[in-house]
C-alpha positions as semicolon CSV with decimal commas, in nm:
position;residue;x (nm);y (nm);z (nm)
1;M;16,372;-1,601;22,225
2;V;16,331;-1,885;21,978
3;D;16,586;-2,148;21,882
4;L;16,747;-2,205;21,546
5;T;16,737;-2,567;21,435
6;D;17,053;-2,738;21,315
7;E;16,907;-2,729;20,963
8;M;16,854;-2,350;20,988
9;K;17,210;-2,303;21,114
10;G;17,346;-2,499;20,819
11;F;17,127;-2,298;20,584
12;L;17,252;-1,967;20,729
13;N;17,612;-2,082;20,703
14;S;17,584;-2,184;20,337
15;N;17,373;-1,906;20,183
16;L;17,395;-1,529;20,144
17;A;17,192;-1,341;20,403
18;W;17,029;-1,003;20,345
19;V;16,939;-0,753;20,614
20;A;16,674;-0,485;20,601
21;T;16,631;-0,173;20,811
22;I;16,412;0,133;20,776
23;S;16,509;0,500;20,796
24;K;16,334;0,763;21,008
25;E;16,173;0,879;20,682
26;G;16,033;0,533;20,615
27;Q;16,275;0,429;20,341
28;V;16,358;0,057;20,345
29;D;16,728;-0,026;20,315
30;P;16,809;-0,389;20,218
31;G;17,165;-0,513;20,182
32;P;17,360;-0,839;20,149
33;K;17,582;-0,939;20,441
34;M;17,852;-1,191;20,360
35;S;17,977;-1,178;20,720
36;M;17,665;-1,323;20,885
37;F;17,751;-1,566;21,164
38;I;17,574;-1,770;21,430
39;I;17,650;-1,687;21,792
40;D;17,427;-1,948;21,956
41;N;17,080;-2,101;21,917
42;N;16,910;-1,762;21,963
43;H;17,149;-1,501;21,820
44;I;17,298;-1,417;21,481
45;G;17,525;-1,128;21,396
46;Y;17,725;-0,971;21,117
47;H;18,012;-0,729;21,060
48;E;17,879;-0,379;20,988
49;R;18,176;-0,248;20,792
50;T;18,044;0,030;20,570
51;A;17,881;0,238;20,845
52;G;17,635;0,347;20,575
53;Q;17,257;0,379;20,575
54;T;17,191;0,045;20,746
55;Y;17,420;0,147;21,032
56;R;17,256;0,491;21,061
57;N;16,913;0,330;21,062
58;L;17,015;0,095;21,344
59;L;17,155;0,388;21,544
60;D;16,817;0,559;21,496
61;G;16,639;0,256;21,646
62;S;16,532;0,069;21,332
63;D;16,424;-0,290;21,355
64;L;16,654;-0,540;21,186
65;V;16,524;-0,823;20,970
66;V;16,750;-1,095;20,830
67;A;16,644;-1,303;20,529
68;V;16,830;-1,588;20,368
69;A;16,721;-1,787;20,065
70;N;16,848;-2,039;19,816
71;L;16,700;-2,016;19,466
72;E;16,813;-2,363;19,360
73;Q;16,656;-2,526;19,667
74;K;16,356;-2,290;19,655
75;K;16,383;-2,244;20,029
76;G;16,438;-1,961;20,272
77;Y;16,388;-1,812;20,617
78;R;16,326;-1,468;20,765
79;F;16,447;-1,386;21,117
80;R;16,304;-1,108;21,332
81;G;16,386;-0,993;21,682
82;N;16,569;-0,741;21,895
83;V;16,898;-0,595;21,780
84;V;17,191;-0,482;21,996
85;L;17,499;-0,309;21,854
86;H;17,830;-0,432;21,996
87;S;18,130;-0,202;21,951
88;D;18,332;-0,225;22,270
89;D;18,295;-0,567;22,429
90;A;18,401;-0,932;22,398
91;I;18,172;-1,001;22,100
92;Y;18,320;-0,705;21,911
93;D;18,681;-0,792;22,002
94;E;18,634;-1,154;21,890
95;Q;18,486;-1,048;21,555
96;V;18,764;-0,792;21,494
97;K;19,005;-1,087;21,523
98;V;18,792;-1,284;21,274
99;A;18,805;-0,990;21,030
100;E;19,183;-0,965;21,070
101;E;19,222;-1,340;21,005
102;R;19,006;-1,315;20,692
103;G;19,180;-1,000;20,569
104;T;18,853;-0,803;20,566
105;K;18,784;-0,451;20,682
106;K;18,754;-0,398;21,057
107;P;18,385;-0,377;21,149
108;M;18,245;-0,051;21,282
109;T;18,005;-0,251;21,500
110;I;17,858;-0,598;21,532
111;P;17,478;-0,592;21,513
112;V;17,344;-0,896;21,698
113;L;16,987;-1,011;21,644
114;E;16,817;-1,189;21,933
115;I;16,572;-1,402;21,738
116;T;16,210;-1,383;21,853
117;E;16,041;-1,497;21,531
118;I;16,128;-1,719;21,235
119;Q;15,923;-1,712;20,916
120;D;15,920;-1,952;20,621
121;L;16,022;-1,804;20,284
122;T;15,964;-2,125;20,089
123;P;15,731;-2,063;19,793
124;G;15,379;-2,195;19,823
125;A;15,118;-2,211;20,095
126;T;15,366;-2,152;20,380
127;A;15,538;-1,847;20,224
128;G;15,568;-1,572;20,484
129;K;15,409;-1,784;20,757
130;T;15,555;-1,783;21,106
131;I;15,729;-2,109;21,194
132;V;15,794;-2,013;21,556
133;K;15,745;-1,697;21,761
134;D;15,837;-1,602;22,115
């Protein structure tokens, strides 16, 4: 596992994150996730509410990649790692309460990414380069 810096946590909290998965047929499925949250220094998660293609891809064993960028700042990060789906445990129960408090749809599951690699999405010479890897 690798650690998020305080700056990365702030960046995740203040910008729209996108996730990407891949189907068994090889089709990439990107999607915005407004429910992204930080669990701790090594884990981020989101509310999977639609139970659509992204969810099916995760059930089929797809990798999960999370990217977040800010056009105005011309800065961004990509997070890679291992994903675990939580649908009947303390993490899930806590996030169902969060959804209820926010008045949003109850999540089908909570995908949690254990971060093993962070890449720089800032334009220029470092674009796509690994910042840290487990």
